[in-house]
C-alpha positions in Angstrom: -0.6 -41.9 19.2 1.8 -42.7 16.4 -0.7 -45.6 15.4 -4.1 -43.2 15.7 -2.1 -40.7 13.0 -1.7 -43.4 10.8 -5.2 -44.9 11.1 -6.5 -41.3 10.4 -4.5 -41.1 7.4 -5.7 -44.3 5.9 -9.2 -43.3 6.6 -8.3 -39.6 4.8 -7.1 -42.0 2.0 -10.2 -44.0 1.7 -12.0 -40.7 1.6 -10.2 -39.2 -1.2 -10.8 -42.2 -3.0 -14.8 -42.1 -2.5 -14.5 -38.3 -3.2 -12.6 -38.7 -6.4 -13.7 -41.8 -8.0 -14.7 -40.2 -11.3 -12.2 -37.6 -11.9 -9.5 -40.4 -10.8 -11.0 -42.9 -13.0 -10.9 -40.8 -16.0 -7.6 -39.4 -15.3 -6.2 -42.7 -15.1 -8.5 -44.2 -17.5 -9.3 -47.3 -15.3 -12.4 -48.4 -13.4 -11.2 -49.0 -10.1 -11.5 -46.1 -8.0 -14.1 -45.2 -5.5 -14.4 -48.2 -3.3 -15.4 -47.0 0.6 -12.7 -49.5 1.9 -9.3 -49.1 -0.2 -6.7 -46.6 -0.5 -5.6 -44.6 -3.6 -2.7 -46.7 -3.4 -4.2 -50.0 -3.7 -6.0 -49.0 -6.4 -2.7 -47.9 -8.1 -1.0 -51.1 -7.3 -3.6 -53.2 -8.7 -3.6 -51.6 -12.1 0.5 -51.0 -12.1 0.9 -53.2 -15.3 -2.0 -52.0 -17.4 -1.5 -48.5 -16.5 1.3 -46.0 -17.6 0.0 -43.5 -15.0 -0.4 -45.8 -12.4 3.3 -46.8 -13.0 4.7 -43.3 -13.1 2.6 -42.3 -9.7 4.1 -45.5 -7.9 7.3 -44.9 -8.8 7.0 -41.5 -7.3 5.8 -42.6 -4.2 8.5 -45.2 -4.2 10.8 -42.5 -3.5 9.3 -41.9 -0.3 8.2 -45.7 0.6 9.9 -48.3 -1.4 7.4 -50.5 -3.1 4.5 -48.4 -1.5 1.9 -49.4 -3.8 2.6 -53.1 -4.0 2.5 -52.9 -0.2 -0.6 -51.3 -0.3 -2.6 -53.4 -2.4 -5.7 -55.1 -0.6 -6.9 -58.0 -3.0 -9.8 -58.6 -0.8 -11.0 -54.9 -1.1 -12.4 -52.7 -3.7 -13.2 -53.5 -7.1 -12.3 -56.3 -8.8 -10.0 -56.0 -12.0 -11.4 -57.5 -15.0 -8.8 -58.6 -18.0 
């Protein structure tokens, strides 16, 4: 049951990443959101060094789950960061 609930939460996170692609890319000033097989936290973690707002959100998430964004990064998923 616990794993099932975790899988549902991941799926909802991925859905939110797709549905909110344009607003999130605009808000964070990056072009990384929107891939259907990646979570929002993974995108934030990939852009942590380049985006102040990404760092701020990751620090907030770390209050609940230490190093959350770093642990969530899926390098083989999503859009590649250029630069």
